N, C-alpha and C positions, 0 to 999 in steps of 0.2 A: 549660544551653546558651542562648545569647542570640541574638535576632533582629537582623538589621542594620537600620540606620535606614531603609534604603530600603523595607523591609518594614513600617514602622511609620506609622501615620497620625498626624495632628496630636494627637489626643485620646489617644494612647498604645495604642490598639487594633491589634492585629496584623492585617495585611492578608495573607491567603493568596494567593500567585501560583504560577502553574504554566505551563509552557512550552506555547505555541500554545493557551492557553485551556483546557487539559485538567487536572483534578485527579485524579490516579490513586488508585483504590480498590483493595480487596483481591481483589475478583473481576471485573476488567476496569476499565473506565473510565467515569466518570459525567460528563455535560457538563450544566451548568445556568447559566442567564444571569439576573442579578437587576439590575435597574435601579430604585431607588425614590427618591423624593424627598417622597413625602407618605405619611402612615400612615393610610390609610383603605381601606375596602372597601364600595363602595355596594352591591354586588350579592349579598349573603348572606341566606338565610333566617335568621329570628332565632336558631334553635338552632345556626347554623352560622357564627359570627363568626370572622374569621381576624384576625390581627395582623401587619402588615407591620413590617420592619426598614428604616429609612431608609439608603440607600446613595447614593454619588455618582453622577453621570450628568448632566452639565451640558445635554446635547442633549435630554433627556426630560423632559417636563413631567408624567408620569404613571407609576404602577407599571409595570415590564416584567419580566415573570417567565417564563421558558422553561426547560424541562429536557428532556434526552435522556439516557436510561440506555443505555450500550453493552451489546450482547448478552453475557450471560455465557458464558464459555469452554466450560462443559459443554453448555449449551443450542445453541451453535453447532456443537459436534462432533456432537450428536445429530442435529441438523437436516441436517447434511451427510451423515450415515449414513442417514438416512430417504431423502434423494433418491437416495443411492447404491443402496439397496435397490430403490427404485422403478425405477431405471435398469436394474438386472440383471433384475428381473421383466420390464421392457419388452423387453429383448433376447430374452429367453426366450419371450415370448409372440408376439413377430414372427417368431422361428423356427418357432412352431406355426402362424401364419398363412401363412408362406411354403409350409409343406408341408400346408395345407389343414385342419388339425386344428382350427383356430379361425376363424371367419368374420371377415373384416376389413371393418369398415364405413366406415373413412376414405377419403377421396378420394385415389386413387392414379393413376399414369400407366397408360395401355393398353399391352398388349404390343407393338402396332405403332408406338408412339412411344417405345420405350425408348432409341433413339439420338437422340432430340431433346433440346434443352435442357430441363432438368427445369422443369416447370410450378409444382411445390410445393416449398418448401423441406424438405429432409430433417428437420433437427433439430426444426423447428416441428411438422411432422407427427408425429414420434416423441413429443415432449412432449404434444401434443394427445391422441393416442390412448392414451397409457400413463399420464399423470399427471392432465391436466385432466378427462379423461372420469370418473375415479373419484370426483371431487368436483363434477361439473358441476350437480347438483342445488342446489348453494349459490347459484347465480346465475340470472338470467333468469326468476324466478318471475312468472307473470302476476298482474297487480293489476287487481281489477275493481270498483274504487272510486275516490274522490278519494283521492290519497295525502297525506292530512293528518296530523294527530297520530295517527290510527288509520286503518286501511285494511282492506279485504277481499282475501283471496288465493285464487286458484283452486287447489284441492288436485290433485296430479298425483303419479303413481308410475312407476316405470320397471321392466320385467321382463328387461331385457337390459343391466344395469350402466350406465345413464344415456346410452345411446346414443340412445334414443328415449323418449318419455314419453307417458302416457295420462292423461287427465283423468278423475277419478273422478266428477264431477258435483257434488261437495261444494265449499262455500266456506267457508273460515276466516274467521270474522267478528271484527271489533274487534281486529286485530292492532296493538299498539303500533309505530308506525313510527320506527325510529331511523336510517334509511337515506337519507331523501330529504333534499333541499337547501331544503327549505321553511323557511327560517331564520325569517322573519317570520310564518308562518301565513297568507299571502295565497292560497295555492294551494287554493282551496275552490271548491265549487259554489253556495254561497249567500252573501249579503252583498252590500255596496255594489259591490265590483269585479266580481263575477260578474254583477249585474244590469246594470251599465253596460256590460260586454262584449256581453250578449245584445241589449241595445238598439241598440248600433252595428251588430251583425250584422244586424239587421233593415233598417237604413239603407243599409250598405254592402256586405253580403255577406261572405263568408267570404274569398275570394281576391280579388287585384288583377289578376294575368295580365299584367304588364309590369314592366320595371325603372324605377327612379326617374328615369333620364334620358329615358325614353320617355313612356308614359301611365301610370306607376305612382306618381306622386308626389301623395299625397292631402294635403288641408290638416290632417288629423290627424297626418301624418308630421313636418310642419313644426312643429306644435304640440309634438309630444313632443321634437323636437331643441331647441326653445328652453327647454322644460322641465328638460331634462337639463342644459343649459348653465348655467340659473339654480341648480339642485340642487347642482351642483358647484362653482360659482363661477368658471366659466371664460368666455371670450368666445363660443365657439361648439361646437357638438356635431354628430355625424352617427350615424344608427342603422343597423343592418344587420339582416337577417332571421335570421341564424345566428351564434352566439357563437364557434364554432370557426373559422368562416371569417373572423370580425372580426380575428383574430390572423393566420391563415395567409394571407390575401389582403391585408392592409394593411401587414405589415412588409415584404414585397417592394417596395411602392410608396415606402417611406420610405428605405430602403438599398439598396445594389447593390455591384457589384464596386468594390474600392478602399475599401471601408468595413470597419470591425470591429465586431463584436457580441460583448459580454461578458454571458454568460448564466449564471444560477444553475444549479447542476448538477441541481436538482430542480424546474425550469421544467416546466410542462404540455407536452403533446405538440403542441398548437396554436402555441405559441411556438417550439417546436424545429422544427416543419415550416416556419412562416413564415421562421425564420432561414435554413434550407436552402434554400428557394425563392429567397431573394433574392441568392444566389450571393456574399455577404459572406464575409469570413474570421470564423470563429466560434471564440472561445475561452472555455472554462468555468471559473468560479470555485466554490470550495467553498460550500456552502449557508449563505448569511447569514453569511460569513465576511469581514469588512471588510479584514483583512491581506490575504487572497487577492486580492480585487477591487483593491486599491490597487496591489498588486505587479503586476497585469496592466494597469492603467491607466499606472503608471509606465514598464513595459517598452514599452507601446505608444507613449508619448510620445518616449521616448529612442531606440528602434531604428526605428519606423516600420513600413512595409510590408516584407515579406520580399524579399530580392533587392535591390531598389531603394533601400530605406530612406527612400522619400519619405513624408511625413507622411500619415496615414490622412484620407480625404475627411471622414469622420464616425465617431465612436465612440459606439455606442448601447448602453447598459445595459438589459438585460431582467430584470424582477423580477415576482414576484407579490405581491398585499397579503397573502393567507392562501394557504399552501401546502396543498393539498387532502389530501395523504397524510401529512404531518408534523403538521398543525395549527400550524405556526409562523406568526409574523407577520413581515413584512419589517422589517429595521432602517432604516426610511425616512429618520430625521434624519441618519443617518451616510452613507447612500448619496447623499443631497442635498448633504451637505457635500463628499464625494469628487467627485461630478459637477460641482460649481462650481469645485473646486480644479484640476481636470484638464480643464475646458472639454468635458465629455462632454454627451451628451443621455440622458435618462432616459424608458424606456417601462415605465408600471405597469399590470400586469394586475389589476384588481380584481373578477375573476369571483366570488369567494367573500367578499371583504370589503365590497362596496358593499352598503349596507343592513343589514349584520350587524355593523359595527363603528363606533366613534364616538358620542358622546352624541347626535349628530343623525342617526345612520345614513348619514352620507356616506362612509363607507369609511375606509381607513387614514390618510388625510390629516388627516381630522376627528378620527381616534383619537388621533394625536400632536399635533394642535393646530397644523399646518403651513399654509402658504399653497399653494393648489393651483397658482398660477403657477410654483412651484419644479418641477413636473413638466411635463416637455415634452409627453408624449403620455399621456393618461389613457384607459385602456380598461377596460371592464367588460361584464358580460352581465346579462340581465333573466331568465335562467332559475333563479335561485336565491331571493333575497331577494323578488323581484317576481312569482313564480309564473306567468311567462310564457315568452317565447323571444326569441332575438336577442341583439344586443349593440350597444355604442357605441364611439366614438372621440371624445374631447373635447380641447381645447386651444385655441389662438390661432385667429382667424379665418383667417389665411393658412394655416395647418396643414390646416383643414377644407376650405377651397376647393380646396387642392391635391388633396386625397384624393377630392373629388367628381370631378375630372376624371381622375385616374390609378388610383385604386383598382379592381381586378378586380371586387371585391365590390359596388361601387356601379355600375359599368358593366353587368355581366352578370347579377348575381343578380335575383331576382323580389323585390318590394317586400315589406315586413312586412305580415302580414295585419291588417286593421282591428279585428277584436276583440282581437288580442294587443296592438295599439298602445293601445287604451282600457284594457285590464287594467294595462298599464304606467303609463299617465297616472294613472288612479285610485289605484294604489298609492302612486306617487310623490308625489302631493298629499296623501295621507293621512299619509306620513311627514313631509312638510314642514309639516303643519298647515293646508294651505290648504283642507281640506275643512271647516274650522271645528271639528274635534274634536282631541283628544289621543290618539286610538286608536293612531296610527303611532309616536309618541314613546314611549307606554307599551308597545307591542310591542317596540321596540328596547331598551328597559331590561329587559323580561321575559327577552329572549333572553340578555342579558349575565348575568342573575341565574341563569337556567337553566343555562348553559353553565359558570359559575363552581361552582355547587353539584354539578353532575353530575360534573364533573372532581375535585373536591375528595373527594367520597365514594369515587370509585374509587381514588384513591391511598391513602385511609385503609384500604380493604379489602385492599391489598397488590399490586394490579395495576401493571404498568409502563406509564405513560401518557406519551405524546410531547406537545410542543407548547406554545403559550402558555397561560396561565391564562384569557385573555380570548377565545380562539379557540373558536367554535361546532362546529368539527371536531376530535373527540376520539379519536385513534387508541389502541388497547389491544393490547399486543404479545402475540402467541400462538406466534410462531416457527415451530413445526412444521407440516409440511402436514397431518398426521393430525388435530391439534387444530384447525386451521383450519375443516376440513369438520365436525368434531364439534360445535364451538361454534355454527356456524350452524343446524345440525339441531336441537341441544338447544335453542336459543333459540326457534326456531320451535314446537317442542313445547310451550313454556311461553307462546306466543301473544306473542312479541316478534320483530319483524322487523329483522334487523341486516345489514350488509354486510361481508363478510369479504374480504381483498385479499392475494394472495400473489405469487410470482414468475410472470411477469416484471414485473408492475406495481410490486413493491417489491424490494429487494435479497433474494437467495435465502435469508438466514437472518433476515428482519425481516418475516416474515408478520404480519398484524394484523387485528383487527376495528376498522372505522372507524364511529364513531357521529357523527350530524349531529344536533345539538340544534335544537329549534325554540321559538319563542316560544308555539306553540300547546299545547305539552306543559305539562301541570299538575303540581305537585309530587307529587300522588298517582301520576301515570302514572310520573314519574321514579323515585319510591321503589320501585314495583312492579317496573319495569325494572332497578333497581340490586340489588334483592333476588334476582331471576332470574339476574342476571349474577354475583352473588356464589355463588349456589348452583351454577351451571355452572362457575364458576372453581374451585371446591372439588371437583366432580366430575371435572374434567380437570387438576386440579393447576396450574392457570394463574396462580396468584398468584405470580409470580417476583420481585417488588421486595423487597429486604430492607434497604432504606436509608432513612434519614430525613434530610431536608434541613436543614442548618444554616447559613444565610446569614451571612457575616462582613461586618463594617462596612468601608466605605470601599474595596470591591474593584471592579476593572474589570468590564466588561460580561459577560464570558464565563468567570468564575471563580466557585467556590463551594467550600464543604467539605462533606463528607458524614460521618455516622457509622453505623456498623453497628446495627441494631435489637438490642435485647438478647435478644429471643426468636429 
């Protein structure tokens, strides 16, 4: 059997192609994306060298490797059955509560208000009391120390199936923290950042008590904004006291009725809320799928607004740098090319990528070696890599001047706290090397090294891992709700703190553990955590991946071949 000439590269190698970027496997589908132009891996421990295969990808100046393994059919069926059983038992327990055989602790309508419009949504209440409460102990654990590479947790127990908790008075010491967004390790109570914040507290106090437009504009706020602009390589920047509000309150100031927002299907809730509050028309494209985005852009240009078919006033593309549940990195070079081709605007949320990606820690733009001027609106937060709070919007001077006058967050929100400002300024100068040391640059490189090592080791163990190889967010698939809670509990027994995530934060059949790697993690910590994860994975039979990646030469960005493991 021969291959057609269209499927062969210039050097005679076969280029495997599949419809819609999916290569079918025997037990479902596997999606993986490879873009290589260089054969190197800077961030490996000595015994963990990895060799890349060079592939085409003219827009990319560095290796780009992402993989997503579709949920196996058997696991999907078993997961649905699990939720079905929980639902049946839930209705049975509701019957018992209705007839007072079982006490109902959930919020409910009073008898005299039964004819009112319901205050509580019925299904959400049902899910909370019958599913969430069973595994509620996996979340909201009280931390009683700095959430650094290690942390202390307050021990608690429940005697009524997680409706209430009692504290035992004991503290779980030195729990390895694999859940916090402390990417660069700056969230500490010692060191130059903490000392600088303490000194500023003595001078300015903790609170400002006013908005930026009134009496809350400090010299340190203006210093921070100039520093952020210089750090990102843009004309101007503006900072806000809350990261979530940076999105939700500024997007409505940029677009409105008669505008079109094209949003990635996995965008953060703050972006979704901001888009809805803007009253713009919203259309959603498939996650990181450039064909889907281009189709929406083309249709928007051709057809215009509904009914009137007038041209859209603005077309705004909303994307994130790193997607916090998938661990994937935005295909920024391709999005910028589409944005320029169709004359749209680009809003880039770098909440998780600023400080955590790129050789200089300047986010996904730095990671791809692009010009920051190609991004119309750059947004990010200080809550992750900088160990502080708040967010920023950066871009042209005209953009920032407009937002100062029209943004609800700028007009009505209280100014950022002075010690928080100083924490950010000190961290940013450290990353830029303006403190006279190389500590910041070393932390950025250490994070990349740790993330690559941790992800690679998990894959070798047989776990299903999502996302990009360079992402510090590492999702590990667990699928079933019972394994979700069991994994969190068993890991805590072994002094490892992890975050588990399930429905409705993820699709119902894609529950997962989400690890956040930090530059503060030592190799010994990571090895200890990996050994415990492997042990619990064997205990729960959670090592689902049975595939080995074999990237083919000269293939497009969203295609790859796979081969079943012999075992």
